[in-house]
gemmi code that builds the backbone of each chain (N, CA, C; Angstrom):
import gemmi

chains = {
    "A": [
        ("MET", (26.281, 27.376, -22.294), (25.032, 26.789, -21.825), (24.712, 27.294, -20.425)),
        ("ALA", (23.443, 27.556, -20.204), (23.044, 28.083, -18.895), (23.275, 27.035, -17.811)),
        ("LYS", (23.541, 27.528, -16.651), (23.812, 26.641, -15.528), (22.541, 25.930, -15.050)),
        ("THR", (22.682, 24.658, -14.675), (21.586, 23.968, -14.013), (21.916, 23.886, -12.528)),
        ("TYR", (21.002, 24.335, -11.709), (21.220, 24.317, -10.266), (20.801, 22.973, -9.690)),
        ("HIS", (21.515, 22.573, -8.665), (21.254, 21.285, -8.068), (20.586, 21.483, -6.705)),
        ("ALA", (19.397, 20.911, -6.542), (18.638, 21.135, -5.310), (18.400, 19.823, -4.562)),
        ("LEU", (18.505, 19.893, -3.255), (18.134, 18.770, -2.394), (16.780, 19.096, -1.760)),
        ("VAL", (15.797, 18.230, -1.986), (14.498, 18.408, -1.344), (14.512, 17.501, -0.122)),
        ("CYS", (14.396, 18.079, 1.074), (14.524, 17.199, 2.238), (13.553, 17.547, 3.355)),
        ("CYS", (13.286, 16.558, 4.187), (12.577, 16.771, 5.447), (13.254, 15.868, 6.475)),
        ("ARG", (12.697, 15.790, 7.656), (13.354, 15.046, 8.715), (13.489, 13.573, 8.382)),
        ("ALA", (12.413, 12.979, 7.877), (12.426, 11.543, 7.635), (12.897, 11.187, 6.229)),
        ("GLY", (12.716, 12.108, 5.298), (13.103, 11.821, 3.923), (12.177, 10.828, 3.253)),
        ("MET", (10.957, 10.726, 3.743), (10.041, 9.687, 3.280), (8.732, 10.260, 2.763)),
        ("GLY", (8.137, 11.106, 3.558), (6.774, 11.523, 3.253), (6.713, 12.898, 2.638)),
        ("SER", (6.830, 13.923, 3.479), (6.632, 15.277, 2.962), (7.665, 15.643, 1.908)),
        ("SER", (8.913, 15.221, 2.095), (9.930, 15.626, 1.117), (9.697, 14.956, -0.230)),
        ("MET", (9.246, 13.710, -0.182), (8.966, 13.001, -1.434), (7.821, 13.690, -2.170)),
        ("MET", (6.767, 14.060, -1.419), (5.626, 14.719, -2.048), (6.017, 16.109, -2.551)),
        ("LEU", (6.856, 16.779, -1.777), (7.318, 18.109, -2.191), (8.163, 17.999, -3.460)),
        ("LYS", (8.988, 16.979, -3.534), (9.802, 16.777, -4.740), (8.915, 16.533, -5.968)),
        ("ILE", (7.877, 15.715, -5.797), (6.968, 15.434, -6.917), (6.377, 16.749, -7.441)),
        ("LYS", (5.941, 17.584, -6.497), (5.295, 18.844, -6.883), (6.321, 19.828, -7.466)),
        ("CYS", (7.499, 19.902, -6.869), (8.542, 20.796, -7.405), (8.927, 20.374, -8.815)),
        ("ASP", (9.073, 19.064, -9.033), (9.455, 18.582, -10.363), (8.410, 18.956, -11.409)),
        ("GLN", (7.117, 18.900, -10.999), (6.054, 19.304, -11.939), (6.225, 20.773, -12.324)),
        ("VAL", (6.461, 21.609, -11.297), (6.587, 23.048, -11.552), (7.841, 23.344, -12.380)),
        ("ILE", (8.957, 22.698, -12.035), (10.220, 22.922, -12.745), (10.066, 22.569, -14.224)),
        ("LYS", (9.359, 21.471, -14.469), (9.158, 21.043, -15.845), (8.245, 22.022, -16.592)),
        ("GLU", (7.131, 22.388, -15.937), (6.183, 23.288, -16.595), (6.792, 24.651, -16.887)),
        ("GLU", (7.612, 25.124, -15.954), (8.158, 26.470, -16.096), (9.522, 26.476, -16.779)),
        ("GLY", (10.071, 25.288, -17.004), (11.400, 25.214, -17.608), (12.489, 25.830, -16.742)),
        ("LEU", (12.369, 25.667, -15.419), (13.385, 26.236, -14.515), (14.668, 25.401, -14.557)),
        ("PRO", (15.818, 26.046, -14.463), (17.098, 25.330, -14.565), (17.505, 24.677, -13.243)),
        ("ILE", (16.631, 23.799, -12.734), (16.902, 23.160, -11.443), (16.699, 21.658, -11.603)),
        ("GLU", (17.627, 20.875, -11.060), (17.370, 19.439, -10.974), (17.341, 19.063, -9.498)),
        ("THR", (16.468, 18.109, -9.150), (16.255, 17.830, -7.730), (16.640, 16.394, -7.376)),
        ("GLU", (17.073, 16.239, -6.147), (17.168, 14.908, -5.552), (16.469, 15.023, -4.203)),
        ("HIS", (16.180, 13.908, -3.549), (15.518, 14.090, -2.273), (16.165, 13.244, -1.178)),
        ("GLY", (15.972, 13.684, 0.046), (16.601, 12.960, 1.142), (16.124, 13.459, 2.485)),
        ("ASN", (16.802, 13.036, 3.539), (16.448, 13.500, 4.881), (17.501, 14.497, 5.364)),
        ("LEU", (17.391, 14.900, 6.603), (18.319, 15.926, 7.094), (19.763, 15.416, 7.075)),
        ("ASP", (19.948, 14.103, 7.177), (21.304, 13.552, 7.127), (21.931, 13.689, 5.744)),
        ("SER", (21.067, 13.824, 4.712), (21.592, 13.961, 3.350), (22.382, 15.251, 3.176)),
        ("LEU", (22.236, 16.163, 4.127), (22.976, 17.426, 4.049), (24.470, 17.201, 4.211)),
        ("ILE", (24.805, 16.078, 4.876), (26.224, 15.782, 5.052), (26.802, 15.450, 3.684)),
        ("GLY", (27.734, 16.248, 3.256), (28.354, 15.993, 1.965), (27.583, 16.562, 0.789)),
        ("PHE", (26.481, 17.226, 1.048), (25.715, 17.830, -0.057), (26.479, 19.038, -0.594)),
        ("ASN", (26.756, 19.034, -1.888), (27.492, 20.184, -2.426), (26.741, 20.873, -3.564)),
        ("GLY", (25.399, 20.794, -3.516), (24.583, 21.474, -4.523), (24.385, 22.944, -4.181)),
        ("ASP", (23.363, 23.521, -4.796), (23.179, 24.968, -4.705), (22.064, 25.388, -3.760)),
        ("LEU", (21.117, 24.479, -3.552), (19.862, 24.904, -2.936), (19.241, 23.742, -2.168)),
        ("VAL", (18.617, 24.068, -1.026), (17.835, 23.072, -0.304), (16.379, 23.545, -0.292)),
        ("ILE", (15.484, 22.650, -0.677), (14.047, 22.979, -0.663), (13.410, 22.136, 0.434)),
        ("THR", (12.609, 22.775, 1.300), (12.051, 22.041, 2.445), (10.714, 22.647, 2.844)),
        ("MET", (10.116, 22.096, 3.911), (8.883, 22.656, 4.437), (9.210, 23.942, 5.187)),
        ("SER", (8.314, 24.921, 5.127), (8.644, 26.233, 5.690), (8.983, 26.170, 7.180)),
        ("ASP", (8.385, 25.200, 7.908), (8.695, 25.133, 9.342), (10.122, 24.685, 9.614)),
        ("LEU", (10.798, 24.149, 8.600), (12.177, 23.697, 8.790), (13.205, 24.693, 8.262)),
        ("THR", (12.723, 25.764, 7.618), (13.651, 26.660, 6.916), (14.632, 27.360, 7.848)),
        ("ASP", (14.134, 27.857, 8.982), (15.013, 28.593, 9.888), (16.134, 27.701, 10.382)),
        ("GLU", (15.750, 26.486, 10.749), (16.722, 25.511, 11.215), (17.793, 25.263, 10.142)),
        ("LEU", (17.364, 25.145, 8.908), (18.303, 24.850, 7.821), (19.169, 26.049, 7.470)),
        ("ASN", (18.577, 27.235, 7.481), (19.381, 28.413, 7.153), (20.459, 28.662, 8.199)),
        ("ALA", (20.220, 28.146, 9.406), (21.207, 28.307, 10.478), (22.319, 27.265, 10.362)),
        ("ASP", (22.136, 26.303, 9.467), (23.092, 25.206, 9.336), (24.149, 25.583, 8.297)),
        ("SER", (25.400, 25.521, 8.696), (26.463, 25.984, 7.805), (26.619, 25.103, 6.566)),
        ("ARG", (26.076, 23.876, 6.621), (26.198, 22.999, 5.455), (25.202, 23.363, 4.355)),
        ("VAL", (24.224, 24.229, 4.706), (23.170, 24.556, 3.754), (23.539, 25.818, 2.987)),
        ("PRO", (23.699, 25.729, 1.666), (24.079, 26.899, 0.889), (22.977, 27.953, 0.889)),
        ("SER", (21.730, 27.506, 0.789), (20.602, 28.409, 0.667), (19.354, 27.551, 0.800)),
        ("ALA", (18.389, 27.983, 1.613), (17.197, 27.159, 1.807), (15.939, 27.912, 1.392)),
        ("VAL", (15.065, 27.221, 0.668), (13.770, 27.773, 0.311), (12.710, 26.935, 1.019)),
        ("GLY", (11.790, 27.577, 1.740), (10.746, 26.859, 2.471), (9.403, 26.991, 1.777)),
        ("ILE", (8.719, 25.874, 1.632), (7.399, 25.879, 1.006), (6.343, 25.653, 2.093)),
        ("THR", (5.331, 26.511, 2.118), (4.288, 26.445, 3.136), (3.203, 25.443, 2.783)),
        ("ASN", (2.790, 25.477, 1.520), (1.667, 24.644, 1.086), (2.149, 23.809, -0.096)),
        ("ILE", (2.375, 22.515, 0.161), (3.072, 21.741, -0.878), (2.216, 21.449, -2.104)),
        ("VAL", (0.907, 21.665, -2.027), (0.119, 21.437, -3.239), (-0.121, 22.743, -4.010)),
        ("ASP", (0.417, 23.852, -3.511), (0.204, 25.145, -4.160), (1.316, 25.389, -5.189)),
        ("LYS", (1.010, 25.085, -6.439), (2.022, 25.224, -7.488), (2.460, 26.672, -7.665)),
        ("ASN", (1.540, 27.615, -7.435), (1.924, 29.021, -7.590), (2.971, 29.433, -6.582)),
        ("GLU", (2.795, 28.972, -5.347), (3.792, 29.305, -4.327), (5.151, 28.726, -4.710)),
        ("ILE", (5.162, 27.463, -5.134), (6.422, 26.825, -5.506), (7.053, 27.558, -6.693)),
        ("LYS", (6.212, 27.902, -7.664), (6.700, 28.593, -8.858), (7.323, 29.937, -8.477)),
        ("GLU", (6.596, 30.710, -7.654), (7.106, 32.033, -7.287), (8.410, 31.944, -6.520)),
        ("LYS", (8.473, 31.022, -5.558), (9.671, 30.946, -4.719), (10.878, 30.423, -5.486)),
        ("LEU", (10.661, 29.424, -6.333), (11.794, 28.886, -7.092), (12.239, 29.873, -8.175)),
        ("SER", (11.285, 30.528, -8.837), (11.653, 31.516, -9.855), (12.437, 32.661, -9.224)),
        ("ALA", (11.987, 33.105, -8.042), (12.677, 34.198, -7.355), (14.096, 33.775, -6.986)),
        ("TRP", (14.243, 32.531, -6.538), (15.575, 32.041, -6.166), (16.488, 32.029, -7.388)),
        ("VAL", (15.971, 31.536, -8.514), (16.782, 31.467, -9.738), (17.176, 32.876, -10.182)),
        ("ALA", (16.210, 33.811, -10.147), (16.494, 35.185, -10.566), (17.593, 35.797, -9.695)),
        ("GLU", (17.513, 35.502, -8.402), (18.485, 36.049, -7.457), (19.885, 35.482, -7.687)),
        ("HIS", (19.952, 34.230, -8.141), (21.253, 33.580, -8.269), (21.790, 33.562, -9.688)),
        ("ALA", (21.018, 34.103, -10.631), (21.490, 34.113, -12.027), (22.743, 34.968, -12.125)),
        ("GLU", (23.674, 34.482, -12.908), (24.947, 35.213, -13.009), (24.865, 36.279, -14.089)),
    ],
    "B": [
        ("MET", (0.067, 2.591, -6.095), (-1.236, 3.237, -5.901), (-1.536, 3.392, -4.412)),
        ("LEU", (-2.207, 4.485, -4.105), (-2.592, 4.728, -2.726), (-3.524, 3.615, -2.234)),
        ("SER", (-4.397, 3.168, -3.116), (-5.346, 2.102, -2.746), (-4.638, 0.859, -2.214)),
        ("ASP", (-3.419, 0.595, -2.717), (-2.685, -0.594, -2.274), (-2.258, -0.502, -0.810)),
        ("LEU", (-2.116, 0.721, -0.310), (-1.599, 0.902, 1.055), (-2.701, 1.241, 2.051)),
        ("LEU", (-3.908, 1.397, 1.536), (-5.019, 1.857, 2.368), (-6.048, 0.751, 2.489)),
        ("ASP", (-6.568, 0.523, 3.688), (-7.781, -0.287, 3.760), (-8.682, 0.254, 4.857)),
        ("GLU", (-9.882, -0.284, 4.924), (-10.899, 0.292, 5.808), (-10.464, 0.348, 7.266)),
        ("SER", (-9.635, -0.610, 7.664), (-9.228, -0.640, 9.072), (-8.341, 0.549, 9.445)),
        ("LEU", (-7.823, 1.270, 8.441), (-6.936, 2.407, 8.713), (-7.669, 3.743, 8.596)),
        ("VAL", (-8.991, 3.681, 8.391), (-9.784, 4.904, 8.231), (-10.610, 5.157, 9.493)),
        ("LEU", (-10.552, 6.377, 9.995), (-11.364, 6.775, 11.153), (-12.055, 8.087, 10.801)),
        ("LEU", (-13.352, 8.176, 11.100), (-14.090, 9.401, 10.774), (-14.616, 10.076, 12.037)),
        ("ASP", (-14.589, 11.424, 12.019), (-15.130, 12.224, 13.121), (-14.520, 11.878, 14.475)),
        ("VAL", (-13.197, 11.769, 14.486), (-12.479, 11.471, 15.724), (-12.467, 12.716, 16.620)),
        ("GLU", (-12.676, 12.508, 17.915), (-12.583, 13.629, 18.853), (-11.186, 13.676, 19.432)),
        ("ALA", (-10.502, 14.812, 19.251), (-9.129, 14.945, 19.732), (-9.004, 16.233, 20.540)),
        ("SER", (-8.253, 16.152, 21.649), (-8.155, 17.321, 22.524), (-7.056, 18.275, 22.072)),
        ("ASP", (-6.015, 17.768, 21.430), (-4.945, 18.634, 20.934), (-4.182, 17.889, 19.833)),
        ("TRP", (-3.100, 18.494, 19.328), (-2.408, 17.902, 18.165), (-1.819, 16.540, 18.494)),
        ("GLU", (-1.303, 16.406, 19.709), (-0.665, 15.129, 20.052), (-1.711, 14.012, 20.144)),
        ("ASP", (-2.836, 14.352, 20.770), (-3.947, 13.401, 20.875), (-4.437, 13.012, 19.469)),
        ("ALA", (-4.512, 14.012, 18.586), (-4.970, 13.748, 17.210), (-4.015, 12.786, 16.503)),
        ("ILE", (-2.716, 13.016, 16.642), (-1.733, 12.135, 15.983), (-1.814, 10.728, 16.564)),
        ("ARG", (-1.876, 10.641, 17.898), (-1.904, 9.305, 18.518), (-3.151, 8.522, 18.101)),
        ("LYS", (-4.302, 9.202, 18.093), (-5.532, 8.501, 17.710), (-5.515, 8.131, 16.221)),
        ("ALA", (-4.971, 9.030, 15.385), (-4.954, 8.765, 13.938), (-4.011, 7.611, 13.606)),
        ("ALA", (-2.925, 7.505, 14.371), (-1.917, 6.480, 14.074), (-2.212, 5.140, 14.746)),
        ("GLN", (-3.155, 5.127, 15.689), (-3.416, 3.884, 16.434), (-3.786, 2.698, 15.535)),
        ("PRO", (-4.626, 2.909, 14.495), (-4.924, 1.762, 13.611), (-3.674, 1.199, 12.938)),
        ("LEU", (-2.677, 2.038, 12.667), (-1.436, 1.534, 12.075), (-0.690, 0.636, 13.067)),
        ("VAL", (-0.769, 1.017, 14.356), (-0.156, 0.178, 15.392), (-0.940, -1.133, 15.525)),
        ("ASP", (-2.276, -1.018, 15.604), (-3.127, -2.199, 15.794), (-2.997, -3.194, 14.641)),
        ("ASN", (-2.750, -2.672, 13.434), (-2.637, -3.544, 12.265), (-1.186, -3.901, 11.929)),
        ("LYS", (-0.299, -3.666, 12.918), (1.112, -4.040, 12.763), (1.794, -3.393, 11.559)),
        ("LYS", (1.377, -2.181, 11.242), (2.064, -1.429, 10.186), (3.254, -0.672, 10.765)),
        ("VAL", (3.110, -0.258, 12.029), (4.205, 0.431, 12.728), (4.238, -0.043, 14.181)),
        ("THR", (5.386, 0.167, 14.826), (5.480, -0.123, 16.255), (5.066, 1.130, 17.038)),
        ("PRO", (4.734, 0.978, 18.333), (4.386, 2.175, 19.117), (5.516, 3.210, 19.133)),
        ("SER", (6.760, 2.776, 19.012), (7.869, 3.738, 19.052), (7.875, 4.636, 17.811)),
        ("TYR", (7.295, 4.140, 16.725), (7.179, 4.971, 15.511), (6.302, 6.183, 15.804)),
        ("VAL", (5.190, 5.937, 16.520), (4.276, 7.031, 16.864), (4.973, 8.023, 17.801)),
        ("ASP", (5.734, 7.483, 18.759), (6.497, 8.362, 19.652), (7.465, 9.246, 18.865)),
        ("ASP", (8.061, 8.668, 17.797), (9.020, 9.441, 17.008), (8.332, 10.543, 16.203)),
        ("ILE", (7.075, 10.306, 15.798), (6.321, 11.374, 15.111), (6.174, 12.566, 16.073)),
        ("ILE", (5.732, 12.250, 17.298), (5.508, 13.301, 18.304), (6.825, 14.032, 18.601)),
        ("LYS", (7.895, 13.258, 18.733), (9.216, 13.833, 19.024), (9.625, 14.795, 17.905)),
        ("GLY", (9.382, 14.400, 16.664), (9.749, 15.241, 15.520), (9.044, 16.589, 15.565)),
        ("VAL", (7.754, 16.561, 15.887), (6.998, 17.817, 15.938), (7.480, 18.670, 17.115)),
        ("ASN", (7.748, 18.008, 18.244), (8.243, 18.766, 19.393), (9.590, 19.420, 19.104)),
        ("GLU", (10.448, 18.723, 18.361), (11.791, 19.260, 18.091), (11.819, 20.284, 16.969)),
        ("LEU", (11.033, 20.034, 15.931), (11.199, 20.825, 14.705), (9.985, 21.656, 14.332)),
        ("GLY", (8.896, 21.522, 15.084), (7.697, 22.284, 14.738), (6.755, 21.488, 13.857)),
        ("PRO", (5.643, 22.136, 13.485), (4.559, 21.407, 12.799), (4.811, 21.243, 11.302)),
        ("TYR", (6.003, 20.755, 10.946), (6.341, 20.638, 9.517), (5.540, 19.542, 8.815)),
        ("ILE", (4.865, 18.678, 9.602), (4.045, 17.635, 8.973), (2.697, 18.179, 8.490)),
        ("VAL", (2.406, 19.447, 8.824), (1.190, 20.077, 8.300), (1.559, 20.662, 6.941)),
        ("ILE", (1.165, 19.943, 5.874), (1.770, 20.210, 4.572), (0.920, 21.057, 3.644)),
        ("THR", (-0.343, 21.162, 3.935), (-1.190, 22.071, 3.169), (-2.352, 22.451, 4.086)),
        ("GLU", (-3.256, 23.313, 3.624), (-4.301, 23.803, 4.519), (-5.115, 22.669, 5.118)),
        ("HIS", (-5.165, 22.636, 6.449), (-5.995, 21.703, 7.216), (-5.560, 20.238, 7.125)),
        ("VAL", (-4.365, 19.992, 6.609), (-3.924, 18.610, 6.393), (-2.582, 18.331, 7.067)),
        ("ALA", (-2.544, 17.258, 7.870), (-1.277, 16.809, 8.450), (-0.941, 15.423, 7.909)),
        ("LEU", (0.363, 15.200, 7.716), (0.856, 13.916, 7.228), (1.800, 13.364, 8.302)),
        ("PRO", (1.218, 12.802, 9.381), (2.094, 12.330, 10.461), (2.937, 11.145, 9.986)),
        ("HIS", (4.256, 11.302, 10.059), (5.160, 10.220, 9.666), (6.473, 10.427, 10.393)),
        ("ALA", (7.260, 9.359, 10.455), (8.533, 9.433, 11.168), (9.601, 8.737, 10.336)),
        ("ARG", (10.788, 8.657, 10.895), (11.863, 7.981, 10.181), (11.574, 6.484, 10.139)),
        ("PRO", (11.810, 5.860, 8.990), (11.487, 4.424, 8.842), (12.139, 3.577, 9.925)),
        ("GLU", (13.355, 3.935, 10.305), (14.086, 3.113, 11.281), (13.520, 3.226, 12.691)),
        ("SER", (12.575, 4.153, 12.902), (11.995, 4.255, 14.243), (10.869, 3.241, 14.455)),
        ("GLY", (10.535, 2.449, 13.434), (9.545, 1.394, 13.667), (8.508, 1.199, 12.577)),
        ("ALA", (8.836, 1.527, 11.320), (7.925, 1.226, 10.213), (8.053, -0.261, 9.893)),
        ("LEU", (6.932, -0.991, 9.942), (6.961, -2.433, 9.689), (6.514, -2.755, 8.264)),
        ("GLU", (5.569, -1.993, 7.776), (4.995, -2.236, 6.448), (4.476, -0.900, 5.930)),
        ("SER", (4.639, -0.617, 4.651), (4.145, 0.654, 4.109), (2.621, 0.698, 4.182)),
        ("ALA", (2.095, 1.842, 4.647), (0.647, 1.986, 4.808), (0.287, 3.463, 4.915)),
        ("VAL", (-0.948, 3.772, 4.523), (-1.472, 5.126, 4.692), (-2.861, 5.023, 5.310)),
        ("GLY", (-3.125, 5.831, 6.325), (-4.459, 5.904, 6.895), (-5.116, 7.224, 6.500)),
        ("ILE", (-6.428, 7.291, 6.634), (-7.141, 8.552, 6.412), (-8.040, 8.796, 7.621)),
        ("VAL", (-7.858, 9.942, 8.259), (-8.583, 10.238, 9.498), (-9.148, 11.656, 9.429)),
        ("THR", (-10.431, 11.794, 9.761), (-11.000, 13.140, 9.861), (-11.334, 13.417, 11.323)),
        ("LEU", (-11.199, 14.670, 11.715), (-11.503, 15.063, 13.094), (-12.897, 15.682, 13.159)),
        ("LYS", (-13.568, 15.421, 14.277), (-14.887, 16.019, 14.500), (-14.735, 17.533, 14.606)),
        ("GLU", (-13.780, 17.969, 15.433), (-13.465, 19.386, 15.548), (-11.989, 19.567, 15.207)),
        ("PRO", (-11.662, 20.496, 14.301), (-10.263, 20.718, 13.948), (-9.430, 21.144, 15.160)),
        ("VAL", (-8.142, 20.802, 15.154), (-7.249, 21.212, 16.245), (-6.070, 22.013, 15.699)),
        ("GLU", (-5.499, 22.855, 16.574), (-4.345, 23.673, 16.212), (-3.062, 22.851, 16.341)),
        ("PHE", (-2.226, 22.916, 15.305), (-0.911, 22.273, 15.357), (0.207, 23.303, 15.541)),
        ("GLY", (-0.153, 24.596, 15.517), (0.868, 25.629, 15.601), (1.450, 25.991, 14.243)),
        ("SER", (0.743, 25.629, 13.180), (1.205, 25.973, 11.834), (0.665, 27.342, 11.457)),
        ("ALA", (1.577, 28.273, 11.135), (1.167, 29.650, 10.893), (0.176, 29.745, 9.733)),
        ("ASP", (0.370, 28.951, 8.713), (-0.418, 29.129, 7.499), (-1.492, 28.078, 7.274)),
        ("ASN", (-1.310, 26.894, 7.856), (-2.183, 25.787, 7.467), (-3.120, 25.294, 8.573)),
        ("ASP", (-3.075, 25.912, 9.765), (-3.973, 25.546, 10.852), (-5.407, 25.986, 10.539)),
        ("PRO", (-6.435, 25.427, 11.198), (-6.358, 24.233, 12.038), (-6.414, 22.964, 11.173)),
        ("VAL", (-5.984, 21.852, 11.768), (-5.941, 20.585, 11.039), (-7.236, 19.810, 11.229)),
        ("LYS", (-7.797, 19.385, 10.128), (-9.019, 18.573, 10.187), (-8.794, 17.172, 9.616)),
        ("TYR", (-7.801, 17.048, 8.733), (-7.564, 15.764, 8.058), (-6.152, 15.284, 8.347)),
        ("LEU", (-6.030, 14.011, 8.723), (-4.701, 13.436, 8.962), (-4.516, 12.213, 8.069)),
        ("PHE", (-3.342, 12.124, 7.486), (-2.984, 10.983, 6.635), (-1.729, 10.342, 7.220)),
        ("PRO", (-1.887, 9.542, 8.301), (-0.709, 8.935, 8.918), (-0.050, 7.979, 7.924)),
        ("LEU", (1.271, 8.081, 7.837), (2.010, 7.355, 6.805), (3.101, 6.503, 7.441)),
        ("SER", (3.157, 5.258, 7.007), (4.279, 4.400, 7.359), (5.010, 4.071, 6.067)),
        ("ALA", (6.282, 4.389, 6.021), (7.052, 4.153, 4.803), (8.194, 3.210, 5.125)),
        ("LYS", (8.120, 2.035, 4.562), (9.096, 1.013, 4.880), (10.427, 1.288, 4.179)),
        ("ASP", (10.359, 1.625, 2.917), (11.585, 1.981, 2.218), (11.294, 3.110, 1.251)),
        ("ASN", (12.339, 3.568, 0.617), (12.271, 4.810, -0.117), (11.405, 4.785, -1.366)),
        ("ASP", (11.352, 3.676, -2.041), (10.763, 3.693, -3.371), (9.404, 3.019, -3.482)),
        ("SER", (9.116, 2.054, -2.581), (7.911, 1.252, -2.777), (6.647, 2.092, -2.672)),
        ("HIS", (6.722, 3.193, -1.949), (5.502, 3.973, -1.765), (5.473, 5.240, -2.619)),
        ("LEU", (6.390, 5.331, -3.571), (6.446, 6.536, -4.398), (5.151, 6.748, -5.184)),
        ("GLY", (4.636, 5.664, -5.776), (3.384, 5.758, -6.530), (2.237, 6.206, -5.646)),
        ("ALA", (2.215, 5.687, -4.411), (1.150, 6.052, -3.476), (1.232, 7.537, -3.121)),
        ("LEU", (2.459, 8.031, -2.923), (2.607, 9.447, -2.588), (2.228, 10.334, -3.759)),
        ("GLN", (2.510, 9.846, -4.971), (2.108, 10.596, -6.152), (0.581, 10.757, -6.200)),
        ("SER", (-0.142, 9.648, -5.942), (-1.606, 9.741, -5.910), (-2.059, 10.651, -4.783)),
        ("LEU", (-1.395, 10.527, -3.635), (-1.810, 11.321, -2.478), (-1.648, 12.818, -2.765)),
        ("VAL", (-0.539, 13.202, -3.389), (-0.339, 14.608, -3.754), (-1.463, 15.088, -4.662)),
        ("GLU", (-1.845, 14.251, -5.618), (-2.920, 14.665, -6.525), (-4.249, 14.784, -5.785)),
        ("LEU", (-4.516, 13.857, -4.863), (-5.749, 13.941, -4.079), (-5.777, 15.218, -3.238)),
        ("LEU", (-4.648, 15.545, -2.634), (-4.587, 16.731, -1.771), (-4.731, 18.011, -2.585)),
        ("SER", (-4.491, 17.932, -3.883), (-4.630, 19.105, -4.757), (-6.062, 19.246, -5.274)),
        ("ASP", (-6.930, 18.330, -4.883), (-8.259, 18.231, -5.474), (-9.332, 18.629, -4.447)),
        ("PRO", (-9.888, 19.849, -4.550), (-10.871, 20.313, -3.567), (-12.086, 19.383, -3.496)),
        ("ASP", (-12.427, 18.798, -4.620), (-13.559, 17.888, -4.679), (-13.360, 16.669, -3.777)),
        ("PHE", (-12.092, 16.247, -3.647), (-11.796, 15.102, -2.779), (-12.197, 15.407, -1.337)),
        ("PHE", (-11.869, 16.603, -0.859), (-12.190, 16.946, 0.535), (-13.695, 17.107, 0.736)),
        ("ALA", (-14.370, 17.659, -0.261), (-15.835, 17.790, -0.166), (-16.459, 16.401, -0.020)),
        ("GLN", (-15.952, 15.463, -0.802), (-16.510, 14.115, -0.735), (-16.098, 13.387, 0.535)),
        ("LEU", (-14.886, 13.678, 0.997), (-14.427, 13.071, 2.253), (-15.318, 13.539, 3.406)),
        ("ASP", (-15.700, 14.824, 3.377), (-16.581, 15.365, 4.409), (-17.937, 14.670, 4.419)),
        ("SER", (-18.393, 14.236, 3.263), (-19.722, 13.625, 3.238), (-19.675, 12.102, 3.374)),
        ("ALA", (-18.468, 11.540, 3.500), (-18.364, 10.089, 3.694), (-18.897, 9.726, 5.078)),
        ("SER", (-19.670, 8.657, 5.171), (-20.187, 8.293, 6.489), (-19.586, 6.995, 7.022)),
        ("THR", (-18.901, 6.231, 6.185), (-18.261, 5.004, 6.671), (-16.858, 4.902, 6.077)),
        ("PRO", (-15.974, 4.126, 6.736), (-14.641, 3.896, 6.171), (-14.711, 3.331, 4.751)),
        ("LYS", (-15.711, 2.515, 4.494), (-15.832, 1.956, 3.147), (-16.054, 3.060, 2.109)),
        ("ASP", (-16.869, 4.077, 2.476), (-17.074, 5.213, 1.564), (-15.740, 5.853, 1.187)),
        ("VAL", (-14.850, 5.982, 2.201), (-13.567, 6.652, 1.976), (-12.682, 5.815, 1.054)),
        ("VAL", (-12.621, 4.516, 1.321), (-11.813, 3.637, 0.474), (-12.362, 3.632, -0.955)),
        ("ASP", (-13.691, 3.573, -1.086), (-14.308, 3.614, -2.419), (-13.991, 4.926, -3.133)),
        ("LEU", (-14.000, 6.020, -2.356), (-13.706, 7.335, -2.927), (-12.287, 7.370, -3.498)),
        ("VAL", (-11.327, 6.841, -2.733), (-9.937, 6.835, -3.197), (-9.797, 5.964, -4.442)),
        ("HIS", (-10.455, 4.802, -4.418), (-10.431, 3.930, -5.599), (-10.981, 4.668, -6.822)),
        ("ALA", (-12.124, 5.348, -6.626), (-12.761, 6.042, -7.741), (-11.849, 7.146, -8.272)),
        ("LYS", (-11.249, 7.910, -7.357), (-10.357, 9.002, -7.762), (-9.156, 8.464, -8.505)),
        ("GLU", (-8.593, 7.371, -8.001), (-7.404, 6.825, -8.658), (-7.744, 6.236, -10.024)),
        ("GLY", (-8.950, 5.685, -10.120), (-9.385, 5.150, -11.404), (-9.437, 6.209, -12.471)),
        ("ARG", (-9.692, 7.444, -12.029), (-9.837, 8.550, -12.986), (-8.519, 9.257, -13.243)),
        ("MET", (-7.495, 8.955, -12.442), (-6.239, 9.692, -12.603), (-5.472, 9.233, -13.828)),
    ],
}
model = gemmi.Model(1)
for chain_id, residues in chains.items():
    chain = gemmi.Chain(chain_id)
    for i, (resn, *xyz) in enumerate(residues, 1):
        res = gemmi.Residue()
        res.name, res.seqid = resn, gemmi.SeqId(i, " ")
        for name, pos in zip(("N", "CA", "C"), xyz):
            atom = gemmi.Atom()
            atom.name, atom.element = name, gemmi.Element(name[0])
            atom.pos, atom.b_iso = gemmi.Position(*pos), 0.0
            res.add_atom(atom)
        chain.add_residue(res)
    model.add_chain(chain)
structure = gemmi.Structure()
structure.add_model(model)
structure.setup_entities()
């Protein structure tokens, strides 16, 4: 069976933008049948996170990629743009497929 | 539903703001006045942007000013604010900001439905066209009700 990747969708507060980003990512994942399951949280959720991917707002990506606890971070610029989310998540999956 | 967290007292139209911080403070003031958040919550929004950049600018021309619940969220609420003249937030892709949706989130789950509606509204170009032509806070609240009724 193909692997399902585990993603944390997070922002600083874990309340507003990350929740909305998760809603939109889940729509895209479902429509495209991407092998990703998501949970959401704030930056503190990174402590103990042992999934594969962190999805966040693009302004936070550099900060997260510099964090050793983050396996890999994908930044989304426009959270209502399904095409952007689709392209970035599909590219990530293609890159990590075994 | 977004309508449950929004009322006319949280809507401001054609606000004049000198910069991003002024825009956030003016947009969030009704939340303070209506005891939805404490003044320290607004300070934490500003602090977040200063530390991490304009990550609250989530799509073209739209900012979602919000902070950590523990910094002073008293009751879940969403405001809708339009600026007379758009201001720069320093967002490479989504500047300038004309619409602000200040958010107070008391806990993780109670506002999930509201955020779901908000995401759909932000995906709807027609919503912004109608928001631009709204002349009173009541028009805006009625618009959200109408949109949600159709969702």
